[in-house]
C-alpha positions as CSV (number, residue, x, y, z in Angstrom):
1,M,16.5,-2.9,-20.0
2,A,17.1,0.1,-17.6
3,P,19.1,-0.8,-14.6
4,R,17.1,-1.4,-11.1
5,K,17.2,1.5,-8.9
6,K,18.3,0.9,-5.4
7,S,16.1,1.0,-2.5
8,R,15.9,4.4,-0.6
9,D,14.3,6.0,2.4
10,L,15.6,9.3,3.6
11,E,14.2,12.6,4.8
12,K,15.6,16.0,3.6
13,T,15.1,19.4,5.5
14,Y,14.6,22.4,3.4
15,T,14.6,26.0,4.3
16,H,11.5,27.8,4.3
17,A,12.3,29.7,1.2
18,Q,13.5,26.3,-0.6
19,F,10.5,24.5,0.6
20,I,8.1,27.1,-0.9
21,D,10.1,27.1,-4.2
22,K,9.7,23.3,-4.4
23,L,6.1,23.4,-3.7
24,R,5.4,26.2,-6.4
25,R,7.4,24.4,-9.1
26,L,5.2,21.4,-8.1
27,A,2.0,23.2,-8.5
28,D,3.1,24.8,-11.8
29,A,4.1,21.3,-13.2
30,M,0.7,19.8,-11.9
31,E,-1.4,22.8,-13.4
32,K,0.3,22.3,-16.8
33,D,-0.2,18.2,-16.5
34,K,3.6,18.1,-17.1
35,P,6.1,16.0,-15.4
36,F,7.9,17.4,-12.2
37,A,12.0,17.1,-11.8
38,I,13.8,17.6,-8.0
39,Q,17.0,16.6,-6.9
40,I,17.1,15.2,-3.3
41,A,20.2,14.4,-1.7
42,G,22.1,14.3,-4.9
43,E,19.6,12.1,-6.9
44,R,17.3,13.7,-9.7
45,I,14.1,12.2,-9.3
46,N,11.6,12.7,-12.3
47,V,8.0,12.6,-11.2
48,P,5.5,11.7,-14.2
49,A,2.3,13.7,-14.8
50,R,0.5,10.5,-14.0
51,A,1.7,10.5,-10.3
52,I,-0.8,10.0,-7.5
53,Y,-0.9,12.8,-4.7
54,N,-2.2,12.3,-1.2
55,I,-1.7,14.1,2.1
56,E,-1.4,12.2,5.3
57,H,-1.8,13.5,8.9
58,E,-0.1,11.7,11.9
59,R,-0.6,12.5,15.6
60,E,1.3,10.8,18.5
61,G,1.7,12.2,21.8
62,G,2.2,16.1,21.6
63,D,3.7,15.8,17.9
64,E,1.9,16.3,14.6
65,E,2.9,15.7,11.2
66,I,1.6,16.2,7.7
67,E,3.3,14.5,5.0
68,F,2.6,15.5,1.2
69,Q,3.1,12.5,-0.7
70,I,3.8,11.9,-4.4
71,K,3.5,8.0,-5.7
72,W,4.1,6.4,-9.0
73,S,5.6,3.4,-10.4
74,D,8.2,3.2,-13.2
75,A,5.7,2.1,-15.4
76,D,3.7,5.4,-14.9
77,A,6.8,7.0,-15.7
78,A,7.1,5.3,-19.1
79,K,3.5,6.2,-20.1
80,P,2.9,9.5,-22.1
81,A,0.7,12.0,-20.3
82,K,-3.0,12.4,-21.4
83,K,-3.4,15.5,-23.5
84,K,-6.5,17.7,-22.8
85,M,-8.5,18.9,-25.4
86,A,-9.3,22.7,-25.6
87,L,-12.8,23.6,-25.6
88,K,-13.7,26.1,-28.4
């Protein structure tokens, strides 16, 4: 049995170039139906191909925020990705 992961809630700020690089790597992995790996604040996170992607928009006072969210459970990570069949 795998050890239980500690709860975690943090926000990491990246430079413009770093953010572009991470989004590009994520998009490439999504297009290929592959898992995505990213290191955030010293911890390597492995996102399964079966993750759920959503975009959130918040507005309060004069501030606005867009969050790109990726969600999955440990059970999702254990399942193999669905293979796409090529059409001939």
